[in-house]
Structure formats: structure tokens, C-alpha cells
N, C-alpha and C positions, 0 to 999 in steps of 0.2 A: 493550518499546520498543526500536526500532532508532534509534540516533543515529549520524550520520556523524561520524567523528573526523577523517578527511582525505578530500578529494575536491573535486568541481567546485562544490559549493554552499558558501556562507558558513556556513550552518547547515541541518541536515536532521534532523528527528525524525519518527518514524512509530510511533504507538501502535496496538496491536491489542487490542481489547476484546471479550471473549466474554461474552455474557449468556445464561444458561439461561432458556428460555421453556417454557411448558407442552408444546408440540409440537416442540421442537427447540432450536437455539441460534441466536442472532442475533450476527453478527460486525460490529463497527464499526471502521473504520479512521479514525484521526485523523492527518492529515498536515499538518505545519507545516515550512516551510523559508524561507530567504532566499537568493536568488540572489547570486552574486558580482558584483563590479564596480559597486557602488553604484547610481548613476542608470541606467546601461546595463542592469544586472541587473534593476532595478525595471521598466524598460520591457519587457524580455524576458518577465518574469513576466506583465505585463499583456497583451502582444500574443499570446503563444502558450504559455508554460510552464505556467500554471495549467490551461489546458484540456488540454494534453498529459498532465500528471501525473494529472488527474482521469480521463481516458480510460484511462491505464495502470493505475491502481488499480481501476477498474471492471472492466476485462478480467481482471485478476489475480483479483479476487474471484469473477467468474463461473467462471473455470477451477477455482479451489479448491472452489467449490460443486459443480461437476460431479464432481470427484475424491471429495469427501466423501460425496456422495449416490449414488454408483455403486460398482462393484467396483474402480474405478481406484485407490482408496486402497491396495489390496493391493500395487500396483507399488512403492509408496514405503515401506512398512513391512516389516520382516523377519518371516518366518513364525515362529510360536512352536514 
């Protein structure tokens, strides 16, 4: 779990869940936040923030999948 301690959001939690499956691993992101500024923040969430954050997480998951399923992971882990 990533939890924001200080920052732009009133509250920000992001859980990463990994489930072993027969032919691999399923990764699930659970993303929960509250924008700052009460009513103005709620309006921003409704107008654009929810869709922006959904797209951000989707793109990030796609990139992580590409890294994990190709030799790109070697770039991020030290050689033994």
C-alpha cells in the first residue's frame, strides 16, 4: 500500500494486489483518494480527475506488464 502523507490530495491510498494464477500472476490496483478543497475538489474529481487517474494507472500497468514479460526487467534489477 502506498499512502500519501503530505501532498496535493486530502487522502490518497493505492493498494497493489498480486494473485498467483495457473499461468501467471494477476495484478490488481485499488486506488482510493479524496481531492482537496471540499466542494471544488469534488467537482474536479467528477469533471476530470477520476478519468485522468484511471488512464494514468492503466498506462502504468501496461508499461509494467511490458517490462515484466520481456527482457526489459533486467534493466531495473541488479545482475547476480
